[in-house]
SEZAGU-14025 format. One record per residue (C-alpha): residue in one letter; x, y, z; residue number from 1. Coordinates in Angstrom, 3 decimals, decimal comma. Layout:
% residues N
<atom "A" <X Y Z> NUM>;
...
END
This chain:
% residues 473
<atom "M" <83,436 142,107 49,692> 1>;
<atom "G" <83,635 144,509 46,772> 2>;
<atom "T" <85,200 143,680 43,483> 3>;
<atom "G" <86,737 147,058 42,748> 4>;
<atom "S" <87,240 148,528 39,330> 5>;
<atom "W" <90,587 146,951 38,508> 6>;
<atom "K" <90,947 145,740 34,930> 7>;
<atom "P" <94,132 144,065 33,712> 8>;
<atom "R" <95,752 145,705 30,718> 9>;
<atom "V" <95,837 142,532 28,671> 10>;
<atom "R" <95,723 142,461 24,912> 11>;
<atom "L" <96,409 139,828 22,288> 12>;
<atom "A" <100,120 140,189 22,946> 13>;
<atom "G" <99,513 139,007 26,487> 14>;
<atom "T" <97,889 135,843 25,208> 15>;
<atom "V" <100,832 135,204 22,941> 16>;
<atom "V" <103,180 135,700 25,883> 17>;
<atom "L" <101,135 133,231 27,906> 18>;
<atom "A" <101,318 130,623 25,188> 19>;
<atom "V" <105,027 131,047 24,597> 20>;
<atom "V" <105,927 131,018 28,289> 21>;
<atom "I" <103,968 127,839 28,911> 22>;
<atom "L" <105,468 126,109 25,896> 23>;
<atom "L" <108,991 127,063 26,971> 24>;
<atom "A" <108,304 125,992 30,532> 25>;
<atom "L" <107,276 122,553 29,361> 26>;
<atom "V" <110,129 122,145 26,926> 27>;
<atom "A" <112,738 123,300 29,433> 28>;
<atom "G" <113,066 120,071 31,350> 29>;
<atom "G" <109,470 118,963 31,775> 30>;
<atom "A" <109,628 119,638 35,487> 31>;
<atom "V" <106,041 118,562 36,082> 32>;
<atom "A" <106,899 114,997 35,123> 33>;
<atom "M" <109,848 114,671 37,488> 34>;
<atom "Y" <107,990 113,712 40,674> 35>;
<atom "S" <106,966 110,119 41,232> 36>;
<atom "P" <103,460 109,514 42,640> 37>;
<atom "E" <105,086 108,332 45,885> 38>;
<atom "R" <107,017 111,566 46,207> 39>;
<atom "V" <103,879 113,599 45,575> 40>;
<atom "R" <102,078 111,860 48,426> 41>;
<atom "A" <105,067 112,178 50,731> 42>;
<atom "L" <105,677 115,871 50,155> 43>;
<atom "A" <102,206 117,332 50,236> 44>;
<atom "V" <98,559 116,763 50,872> 45>;
<atom "E" <96,160 118,608 48,606> 46>;
<atom "S" <93,508 118,749 51,297> 47>;
<atom "P" <92,685 117,540 54,793> 48>;
<atom "S" <91,158 114,455 53,182> 49>;
<atom "P" <93,081 111,169 53,486> 50>;
<atom "T" <95,736 110,706 50,839> 51>;
<atom "P" <94,562 108,358 48,083> 52>;
<atom "T" <96,139 104,907 48,155> 53>;
<atom "V" <95,879 104,406 44,396> 54>;
<atom "P" <99,065 105,772 42,789> 55>;
<atom "R" <98,735 108,528 40,263> 56>;
<atom "P" <100,169 107,688 36,856> 57>;
<atom "T" <103,614 109,122 36,190> 58>;
<atom "P" <103,450 110,965 32,847> 59>;
<atom "T" <106,080 110,187 30,273> 60>;
<atom "T" <105,086 112,769 27,687> 61>;
<atom "V" <103,856 116,281 28,364> 62>;
<atom "P" <101,841 117,928 25,589> 63>;
<atom "P" <102,364 121,509 24,415> 64>;
<atom "V" <99,716 122,962 26,709> 65>;
<atom "L" <98,273 126,259 25,473> 66>;
<atom "A" <101,085 126,511 22,956> 67>;
<atom "T" <99,058 128,113 20,180> 68>;
<atom "P" <98,363 131,873 20,308> 69>;
<atom "A" <94,826 133,075 19,833> 70>;
<atom "T" <94,470 134,181 16,217> 71>;
<atom "T" <90,831 133,339 15,624> 72>;
<atom "A" <87,540 135,063 16,343> 73>;
<atom "A" <86,875 135,796 19,977> 74>;
<atom "P" <84,321 133,643 21,801> 75>;
<atom "R" <80,975 135,239 22,589> 76>;
<atom "A" <79,569 135,362 26,110> 77>;
<atom "A" <76,192 133,999 25,029> 78>;
<atom "S" <77,839 130,988 23,420> 79>;
<atom "V" <79,988 130,265 26,475> 80>;
<atom "E" <77,010 130,549 28,795> 81>;
<atom "S" <75,011 128,222 26,577> 82>;
<atom "R" <77,881 125,731 26,461> 83>;
<atom "L" <78,177 125,570 30,267> 84>;
<atom "A" <74,523 126,041 31,185> 85>;
<atom "G" <73,717 122,360 31,586> 86>;
<atom "L" <76,328 121,936 34,321> 87>;
<atom "L" <76,132 125,206 36,246> 88>;
<atom "G" <73,127 124,062 38,269> 89>;
<atom "E" <74,527 120,660 39,278> 90>;
<atom "R" <73,881 119,853 42,946> 91>;
<atom "S" <77,437 118,593 43,254> 92>;
<atom "L" <78,587 122,210 42,922> 93>;
<atom "G" <77,038 122,990 46,289> 94>;
<atom "T" <74,863 125,801 47,525> 95>;
<atom "R" <77,365 128,608 46,838> 96>;
<atom "F" <79,017 128,104 43,483> 97>;
<atom "G" <80,871 130,921 41,790> 98>;
<atom "A" <82,203 130,953 38,236> 99>;
<atom "Y" <84,080 133,506 36,194> 100>;
<atom "V" <85,460 133,165 32,663> 101>;
<atom "V" <87,290 135,920 30,806> 102>;
<atom "D" <89,079 136,291 27,491> 103>;
<atom "P" <92,406 137,936 28,437> 104>;
<atom "A" <93,059 139,037 24,859> 105>;
<atom "N" <90,183 141,520 24,870> 106>;
<atom "E" <89,308 141,645 28,602> 107>;
<atom "R" <85,727 140,572 27,918> 108>;
<atom "T" <83,886 138,687 30,629> 109>;
<atom "L" <82,379 135,568 29,057> 110>;
<atom "L" <80,657 134,207 32,157> 111>;
<atom "S" <79,987 135,473 35,651> 112>;
<atom "Q" <77,822 133,395 37,938> 113>;
<atom "R" <78,163 134,832 41,443> 114>;
<atom "G" <81,537 135,919 40,154> 115>;
<atom "T" <81,745 138,809 42,611> 116>;
<atom "S" <80,562 136,859 45,662> 117>;
<atom "A" <83,140 135,930 48,306> 118>;
<atom "V" <83,741 132,197 48,717> 119>;
<atom "T" <86,279 129,932 50,437> 120>;
<atom "P" <88,989 129,146 47,856> 121>;
<atom "A" <90,796 126,167 49,444> 122>;
<atom "S" <94,141 125,600 47,703> 123>;
<atom "T" <93,465 127,945 44,800> 124>;
<atom "A" <94,598 130,508 47,391> 125>;
<atom "K" <98,108 129,332 46,534> 126>;
<atom "I" <97,827 131,300 43,272> 127>;
<atom "P" <97,786 134,759 44,921> 128>;
<atom "T" <100,310 133,535 47,506> 129>;
<atom "S" <102,656 132,526 44,693> 130>;
<atom "V" <102,190 135,812 42,869> 131>;
<atom "A" <102,944 137,738 46,062> 132>;
<atom "A" <106,074 135,647 46,690> 133>;
<atom "L" <107,473 136,099 43,195> 134>;
<atom "S" <106,749 139,814 43,260> 135>;
<atom "A" <108,031 140,590 46,774> 136>;
<atom "L" <111,005 138,217 46,825> 137>;
<atom "G" <112,010 137,789 43,195> 138>;
<atom "P" <112,140 134,435 41,381> 139>;
<atom "D" <115,862 133,802 41,991> 140>;
<atom "T" <115,926 134,255 45,774> 141>;
<atom "R" <117,002 131,275 47,884> 142>;
<atom "F" <116,705 130,638 51,624> 143>;
<atom "T" <119,780 129,647 53,609> 144>;
<atom "T" <120,079 127,218 56,524> 145>;
<atom "T" <123,229 127,985 58,499> 146>;
<atom "A" <125,395 126,448 61,209> 147>;
<atom "V" <127,279 128,986 63,355> 148>;
<atom "R" <129,732 128,724 66,237> 149>;
<atom "S" <128,822 130,592 69,401> 150>;
<atom "G" <131,250 129,738 72,208> 151>;
<atom "Q" <131,091 125,995 72,701> 152>;
<atom "S" <127,723 125,769 70,974> 153>;
<atom "V" <126,964 124,999 67,367> 154>;
<atom "V" <123,711 126,749 66,503> 155>;
<atom "L" <121,558 125,471 63,648> 156>;
<atom "V" <119,849 128,569 62,284> 157>;
<atom "G" <116,682 128,095 60,272> 158>;
<atom "G" <116,377 130,259 57,182> 159>;
<atom "G" <112,862 129,248 56,248> 160>;
<atom "D" <113,699 126,504 53,738> 161>;
<atom "P" <110,568 124,307 53,679> 162>;
<atom "T" <112,206 121,569 51,573> 163>;
<atom "L" <115,351 120,791 53,596> 164>;
<atom "L" <115,927 117,034 53,634> 165>;
<atom "G" <116,841 115,063 56,753> 166>;
<atom "P" <119,055 111,982 56,994> 167>;
<atom "K" <116,345 109,329 56,967> 168>;
<atom "R" <115,504 107,269 53,929> 169>;
<atom "Q" <113,509 109,323 51,475> 170>;
<atom "P" <110,852 108,456 48,926> 171>;
<atom "K" <112,024 108,784 45,332> 172>;
<atom "L" <113,429 112,276 44,980> 173>;
<atom "P" <112,920 114,574 42,009> 174>;
<atom "A" <115,586 115,420 39,498> 175>;
<atom "Y" <114,225 118,972 39,712> 176>;
<atom "P" <114,571 121,025 41,761> 177>;
<atom "S" <117,726 120,097 43,699> 178>;
<atom "L" <116,922 120,090 47,422> 179>;
<atom "A" <119,343 120,964 50,221> 180>;
<atom "R" <120,343 118,227 52,684> 181>;
<atom "L" <120,972 118,461 56,402> 182>;
<atom "S" <123,654 115,773 56,039> 183>;
<atom "T" <125,601 118,063 53,701> 184>;
<atom "L" <125,397 120,869 56,246> 185>;
<atom "A" <126,597 118,543 59,038> 186>;
<atom "K" <129,514 117,290 56,975> 187>;
<atom "E" <130,654 120,796 56,084> 188>;
<atom "T" <130,143 121,934 59,686> 189>;
<atom "A" <132,317 119,122 61,017> 190>;
<atom "K" <134,997 119,997 58,477> 191>;
<atom "A" <134,917 123,650 59,558> 192>;
<atom "L" <135,130 122,724 63,245> 193>;
<atom "G" <138,240 120,658 62,637> 194>;
<atom "D" <139,906 118,218 64,992> 195>;
<atom "N" <140,478 120,688 67,823> 196>;
<atom "A" <136,915 121,857 68,328> 197>;
<atom "G" <136,557 120,195 71,706> 198>;
<atom "T" <133,126 119,195 72,951> 199>;
<atom "V" <130,211 121,202 71,639> 200>;
<atom "R" <126,530 121,523 72,352> 201>;
<atom "V" <123,892 121,816 69,652> 202>;
<atom "R" <121,343 124,597 69,778> 203>;
<atom "I" <118,585 125,539 67,352> 204>;
<atom "D" <117,420 128,989 66,299> 205>;
<atom "D" <114,027 129,043 64,599> 206>;
<atom "S" <113,262 132,670 65,422> 207>;
<atom "L" <113,004 133,873 61,819> 208>;
<atom "F" <109,266 133,122 61,867> 209>;
<atom "S" <107,028 134,261 64,712> 210>;
<atom "G" <103,533 133,951 66,120> 211>;
<atom "P" <101,251 130,905 66,272> 212>;
<atom "R" <102,452 127,931 64,264> 213>;
<atom "T" <98,984 126,877 63,128> 214>;
<atom "G" <96,706 129,209 61,278> 215>;
<atom "P" <93,372 130,864 61,996> 216>;
<atom "G" <90,656 128,689 60,573> 217>;
<atom "W" <92,835 125,564 60,552> 218>;
<atom "K" <91,176 122,426 61,822> 219>;
<atom "P" <92,899 120,585 64,716> 220>;
<atom "N" <93,365 117,424 62,650> 221>;
<atom "Y" <95,455 119,087 59,915> 222>;
<atom "V" <98,812 118,450 61,636> 223>;
<atom "P" <98,347 114,899 63,005> 224>;
<atom "E" <96,708 113,713 59,786> 225>;
<atom "G" <99,517 115,156 57,684> 226>;
<atom "S" <97,933 118,010 55,765> 227>;
<atom "V" <100,567 120,455 56,997> 228>;
<atom "A" <103,272 120,812 59,635> 229>;
<atom "P" <103,333 123,569 62,257> 230>;
<atom "V" <104,913 126,491 60,453> 231>;
<atom "S" <108,599 126,770 61,370> 232>;
<atom "A" <111,675 128,504 59,972> 233>;
<atom "L" <113,625 125,305 60,662> 234>;
<atom "T" <112,252 121,998 59,480> 235>;
<atom "I" <113,292 118,806 57,710> 236>;
<atom "D" <111,234 116,378 55,659> 237>;
<atom "H" <108,163 118,603 55,837> 238>;
<atom "G" <108,047 118,047 59,602> 239>;
<atom "R" <107,726 114,278 59,343> 240>;
<atom "S" <109,608 111,985 61,715> 241>;
<atom "D" <109,381 109,370 58,956> 242>;
<atom "P" <109,572 110,971 55,493> 243>;
<atom "R" <107,640 108,061 54,019> 244>;
<atom "K" <104,599 108,589 56,250> 245>;
<atom "G" <102,053 111,362 56,514> 246>;
<atom "G" <101,827 112,506 60,137> 247>;
<atom "R" <103,717 115,623 61,255> 248>;
<atom "V" <105,524 116,344 64,512> 249>;
<atom "S" <104,515 119,144 66,861> 250>;
<atom "D" <107,998 120,732 66,850> 251>;
<atom "P" <109,686 120,570 63,432> 252>;
<atom "A" <112,672 122,659 64,582> 253>;
<atom "M" <113,547 120,239 67,369> 254>;
<atom "L" <113,181 117,358 64,920> 255>;
<atom "A" <115,789 119,053 62,739> 256>;
<atom "G" <118,036 119,840 65,712> 257>;
<atom "N" <118,091 116,278 66,981> 258>;
<atom "A" <118,861 114,976 63,500> 259>;
<atom "F" <121,679 117,524 63,151> 260>;
<atom "R" <123,162 116,447 66,484> 261>;
<atom "R" <123,242 112,805 65,377> 262>;
<atom "L" <124,783 113,722 62,044> 263>;
<atom "L" <127,549 115,757 63,704> 264>;
<atom "A" <128,311 112,864 66,028> 265>;
<atom "N" <128,477 110,527 63,047> 266>;
<atom "E" <131,031 112,898 61,503> 267>;
<atom "G" <133,254 112,529 64,571> 268>;
<atom "V" <132,289 115,731 66,383> 269>;
<atom "R" <132,126 115,357 70,176> 270>;
<atom "V" <128,628 116,476 71,163> 271>;
<atom "A" <127,358 116,795 74,734> 272>;
<atom "G" <123,902 117,205 76,213> 273>;
<atom "K" <120,490 117,520 74,662> 274>;
<atom "V" <119,557 119,920 71,908> 275>;
<atom "G" <118,320 123,253 73,227> 276>;
<atom "R" <116,956 126,514 71,854> 277>;
<atom "A" <119,133 129,597 71,709> 278>;
<atom "G" <119,276 132,568 69,407> 279>;
<atom "A" <122,487 132,825 67,437> 280>;
<atom "A" <124,690 135,721 68,559> 281>;
<atom "K" <125,092 138,473 65,977> 282>;
<atom "D" <128,857 137,979 65,973> 283>;
<atom "A" <128,672 134,185 65,753> 284>;
<atom "A" <131,068 132,731 63,192> 285>;
<atom "E" <129,463 130,931 60,286> 286>;
<atom "L" <130,661 127,351 59,894> 287>;
<atom "A" <128,646 126,158 56,899> 288>;
<atom "S" <125,402 126,702 55,029> 289>;
<atom "V" <123,073 125,118 52,468> 290>;
<atom "R" <120,556 126,859 50,240> 291>;
<atom "S" <117,009 126,082 49,168> 292>;
<atom "P" <115,714 125,935 45,606> 293>;
<atom "T" <114,826 129,314 44,135> 294>;
<atom "V" <111,525 131,003 44,886> 295>;
<atom "A" <110,439 130,251 41,309> 296>;
<atom "E" <111,139 126,543 41,831> 297>;
<atom "L" <109,323 126,566 45,164> 298>;
<atom "V" <106,328 128,249 43,538> 299>;
<atom "E" <106,245 125,553 40,859> 300>;
<atom "L" <106,370 122,905 43,573> 301>;
<atom "T" <103,571 124,363 45,672> 302>;
<atom "L" <101,291 124,885 42,664> 303>;
<atom "T" <101,928 121,590 40,891> 304>;
<atom "Y" <101,540 119,422 43,984> 305>;
<atom "S" <99,568 121,773 46,247> 306>;
<atom "D" <102,335 121,729 48,839> 307>;
<atom "N" <100,907 123,420 51,915> 308>;
<atom "D" <104,201 123,648 53,790> 309>;
<atom "V" <105,997 125,391 50,945> 310>;
<atom "A" <103,107 127,837 50,524> 311>;
<atom "E" <103,168 128,758 54,209> 312>;
<atom "A" <106,930 129,315 54,172> 313>;
<atom "L" <106,714 131,502 51,075> 314>;
<atom "A" <103,987 133,577 52,692> 315>;
<atom "R" <106,162 134,113 55,798> 316>;
<atom "H" <109,014 135,339 53,625> 317>;
<atom "V" <106,641 137,761 51,900> 318>;
<atom "A" <105,710 139,152 55,306> 319>;
<atom "R" <109,379 139,677 56,195> 320>;
<atom "A" <110,114 141,305 52,854> 321>;
<atom "E" <107,243 143,715 53,464> 322>;
<atom "G" <108,476 144,665 56,928> 323>;
<atom "E" <105,761 142,704 58,717> 324>;
<atom "P" <106,202 140,076 61,441> 325>;
<atom "A" <106,638 136,636 59,886> 326>;
<atom "S" <103,352 135,494 61,419> 327>;
<atom "F" <99,887 134,690 60,128> 328>;
<atom "A" <98,775 138,236 60,896> 329>;
<atom "G" <101,813 139,591 59,066> 330>;
<atom "V" <101,139 137,315 56,124> 331>;
<atom "A" <97,570 138,618 55,805> 332>;
<atom "R" <98,685 142,239 55,714> 333>;
<atom "A" <101,710 141,708 53,493> 334>;
<atom "T" <99,986 139,556 50,887> 335>;
<atom "G" <97,130 142,021 50,566> 336>;
<atom "R" <99,549 144,913 50,205> 337>;
<atom "V" <101,662 143,229 47,512> 338>;
<atom "L" <98,562 142,304 45,515> 339>;
<atom "A" <97,243 145,858 45,832> 340>;
<atom "E" <100,544 147,204 44,512> 341>;
<atom "L" <100,107 144,910 41,522> 342>;
<atom "G" <96,662 146,394 40,880> 343>;
<atom "I" <94,504 143,800 42,622> 344>;
<atom "G" <92,934 145,876 45,328> 345>;
<atom "S" <90,019 143,673 46,335> 346>;
<atom "G" <88,507 140,246 45,878> 347>;
<atom "I" <91,289 138,407 47,750> 348>;
<atom "T" <91,454 138,165 51,576> 349>;
<atom "L" <93,820 135,499 52,903> 350>;
<atom "Y" <94,664 134,517 56,467> 351>;
<atom "D" <97,329 131,977 55,519> 352>;
<atom "G" <99,431 131,045 52,501> 353>;
<atom "S" <98,094 127,601 51,678> 354>;
<atom "G" <94,332 128,016 51,597> 355>;
<atom "L" <93,793 125,614 54,487> 356>;
<atom "S" <92,078 128,358 56,465> 357>;
<atom "T" <88,308 128,282 56,355> 358>;
<atom "K" <88,461 132,061 56,927> 359>;
<atom "D" <90,106 132,756 53,544> 360>;
<atom "R" <87,849 134,501 51,058> 361>;
<atom "V" <88,150 135,226 47,360> 362>;
<atom "T" <85,793 136,122 44,578> 363>;
<atom "P" <86,027 134,076 41,380> 364>;
<atom "Q" <86,565 137,381 39,599> 365>;
<atom "G" <89,439 138,189 41,968> 366>;
<atom "L" <91,125 134,868 41,228> 367>;
<atom "A" <90,664 135,467 37,506> 368>;
<atom "Q" <92,216 138,921 37,843> 369>;
<atom "V" <95,326 137,398 39,409> 370>;
<atom "L" <95,544 134,879 36,575> 371>;
<atom "Q" <95,088 137,642 33,984> 372>;
<atom "L" <97,884 139,611 35,612> 373>;
<atom "V" <100,219 136,633 35,284> 374>;
<atom "A" <99,221 136,115 31,654> 375>;
<atom "S" <99,621 139,759 30,696> 376>;
<atom "G" <103,376 139,536 30,189> 377>;
<atom "E" <103,819 142,811 32,066> 378>;
<atom "H" <105,457 141,021 35,000> 379>;
<atom "P" <107,945 138,414 33,668> 380>;
<atom "D" <108,988 137,529 37,236> 381>;
<atom "L" <105,576 135,859 37,671> 382>;
<atom "S" <106,081 133,263 34,932> 383>;
<atom "A" <106,647 130,413 37,419> 384>;
<atom "V" <102,922 130,567 38,153> 385>;
<atom "L" <102,301 129,456 34,563> 386>;
<atom "S" <104,912 126,710 34,532> 387>;
<atom "G" <103,791 125,465 37,947> 388>;
<atom "M" <100,154 124,916 37,051> 389>;
<atom "P" <99,139 121,228 36,875> 390>;
<atom "V" <98,284 119,938 33,393> 391>;
<atom "G" <94,954 118,162 32,962> 392>;
<atom "G" <95,459 114,399 32,814> 393>;
<atom "F" <99,235 114,686 32,971> 394>;
<atom "S" <100,785 116,263 36,040> 395>;
<atom "G" <100,505 117,153 39,702> 396>;
<atom "T" <97,067 117,261 41,264> 397>;
<atom "L" <95,441 116,958 37,822> 398>;
<atom "A" <97,372 113,844 36,818> 399>;
<atom "D" <94,511 111,467 37,588> 400>;
<atom "R" <91,682 113,713 36,427> 401>;
<atom "Y" <89,930 114,276 33,086> 402>;
<atom "D" <89,601 110,513 32,758> 403>;
<atom "Q" <85,869 110,374 32,012> 404>;
<atom "A" <84,287 110,557 28,588> 405>;
<atom "E" <82,715 113,963 29,246> 406>;
<atom "S" <85,953 115,512 30,506> 407>;
<atom "Q" <88,609 114,021 28,239> 408>;
<atom "G" <88,481 117,111 26,057> 409>;
<atom "G" <90,406 118,883 28,815> 410>;
<atom "V" <93,397 116,541 28,735> 411>;
<atom "G" <96,528 118,527 27,943> 412>;
<atom "V" <94,728 121,817 27,298> 413>;
<atom "V" <93,672 122,716 30,842> 414>;
<atom "R" <96,368 124,088 33,103> 415>;
<atom "A" <94,858 124,878 36,493> 416>;
<atom "K" <95,230 124,895 40,270> 417>;
<atom "T" <93,006 122,648 42,308> 418>;
<atom "G" <91,562 123,159 45,769> 419>;
<atom "T" <89,779 120,908 48,252> 420>;
<atom "L" <88,480 121,310 51,790> 421>;
<atom "D" <85,463 119,798 53,502> 422>;
<atom "G" <82,502 121,177 51,559> 423>;
<atom "V" <84,776 123,094 49,177> 424>;
<atom "S" <86,222 122,299 45,758> 425>;
<atom "S" <87,812 124,704 43,308> 426>;
<atom "L" <89,619 124,855 39,986> 427>;
<atom "A" <91,185 127,980 38,486> 428>;
<atom "G" <93,593 128,520 35,638> 429>;
<atom "Y" <93,921 128,572 31,876> 430>;
<atom "V" <92,367 126,635 29,028> 431>;
<atom "Q" <92,887 126,647 25,291> 432>;
<atom "D" <89,600 126,442 23,430> 433>;
<atom "E" <88,848 124,626 20,207> 434>;
<atom "N" <90,008 127,568 18,110> 435>;
<atom "G" <93,305 127,985 19,948> 436>;
<atom "R" <92,076 130,867 22,102> 437>;
<atom "V" <93,457 131,046 25,662> 438>;
<atom "L" <90,797 131,713 28,299> 439>;
<atom "V" <91,070 132,350 32,036> 440>;
<atom "F" <88,570 130,664 34,358> 441>;
<atom "A" <87,860 130,338 38,075> 442>;
<atom "F" <85,327 127,842 39,430> 443>;
<atom "V" <84,764 127,700 43,210> 444>;
<atom "A" <82,165 125,424 44,805> 445>;
<atom "N" <81,157 125,934 48,449> 446>;
<atom "G" <78,487 124,252 50,540> 447>;
<atom "I" <78,930 120,871 48,858> 448>;
<atom "P" <76,684 118,212 50,428> 449>;
<atom "K" <78,666 115,281 51,831> 450>;
<atom "K" <76,771 112,811 49,698> 451>;
<atom "K" <77,713 114,781 46,581> 452>;
<atom "A" <81,347 115,449 47,493> 453>;
<atom "G" <82,676 112,674 45,281> 454>;
<atom "E" <80,963 114,171 42,234> 455>;
<atom "T" <82,264 117,728 42,494> 456>;
<atom "R" <85,710 117,303 40,979> 457>;
<atom "P" <84,370 115,443 37,925> 458>;
<atom "T" <81,813 118,230 37,449> 459>;
<atom "L" <84,525 120,898 37,580> 460>;
<atom "D" <86,536 118,849 35,096> 461>;
<atom "R" <83,572 118,706 32,750> 462>;
<atom "L" <83,048 122,462 32,994> 463>;
<atom "S" <86,642 123,239 32,043> 464>;
<atom "A" <86,596 120,545 29,355> 465>;
<atom "R" <83,529 122,197 27,817> 466>;
<atom "L" <85,495 125,424 27,614> 467>;
<atom "A" <88,285 123,495 25,895> 468>;
<atom "T" <85,946 122,031 23,291> 469>;
<atom "C" <84,066 125,256 22,712> 470>;
<atom "G" <84,928 127,537 19,806> 471>;
<atom "C" <81,947 129,653 20,893> 472>;
<atom "S" <82,682 132,445 18,409> 473>;
END
């Protein structure tokens, strides 16, 4: 896969924008601290690996990550290479390790080790997915779940909201963002039907998304073990029959339909028969609706907690916005086209939105280009990518990392997306160095031996921490 000749037009002003946006994102509510560890485990699984049983610490204070603009001398490539050299050959980084570090203020490449070689990104693929979603859909777009009346049927129409909550007891819910509830929709639907509605049947319409519900390159155990639900335009509780447990159902839309039927009955609506599938008629009368969080809020959620279900839904909406079928094939074409329109013509080839596919390929340079684009300030609609990045030692999938002596220098100054699959581990994002300079980095390890798998994340943490503690000018 070629790397192309694209170069982001990023100058010092872009670095200042990056710093200011991240500072404002943290000050404006501290969204990254709002999820309890229990909620993190319930909503998403970072990888197909079993969810850890040791709770992550809930941060109480979030530092001003990358809040200082770069005003000092630029780091030199030779110094950066020297600083990282002792770790770049670690066996825990596998047989195909790629690294790319760039100074976005002057566009200088500071390190490229197999930086133009295609590797499997795992969940760092959520970065280009998020950029495509914000660009194609806009940060303020919401997705609507609707109940309509069609004859004597009430049809629950899925609008592709991946965070819709069902009626069962939930883990601790976040203060941000506010999530739509199926119970609210049922209550409003019953009110709209009134006392003279007669007996109705419940139908579901999940036709907004199409094609296979599991992705190319997905392993068969992803759904039963809880890494992701089958992709559906209508789902509740991330496709879990019990929101407090990990496993997913095979038909999320029917799970939602059955729950909606029970809720309507509880509201006094006379409901007959089993839930069935039926497309809503074009002239069907809307009874009630509920709306998802904004695309920007969903992007923050999928990046901070590596939420696979949210990423897949966002990718489907990108496909629809680009006139493609809302399928995995449509996602692949649409995402590539949106990125190309943004100036990233190569280095990113995705077959899904989450990075679960073992067929996904990126170059470390390609990932870095996407991150530079976000940091440039030329596309303000992309700022949720910055605010959604986990903070080293404080939030999301980095909350319990940077806890060793050699990596503690990255606490609070690394803001990066993680990725994990069998034999794959990645880390890509932003770091503020010792002199206050913001750098972009992408580290992707492939071919990790099983016996070394437990050492890879700490090694990646040490690499990024060395960037943080390196003035290197």
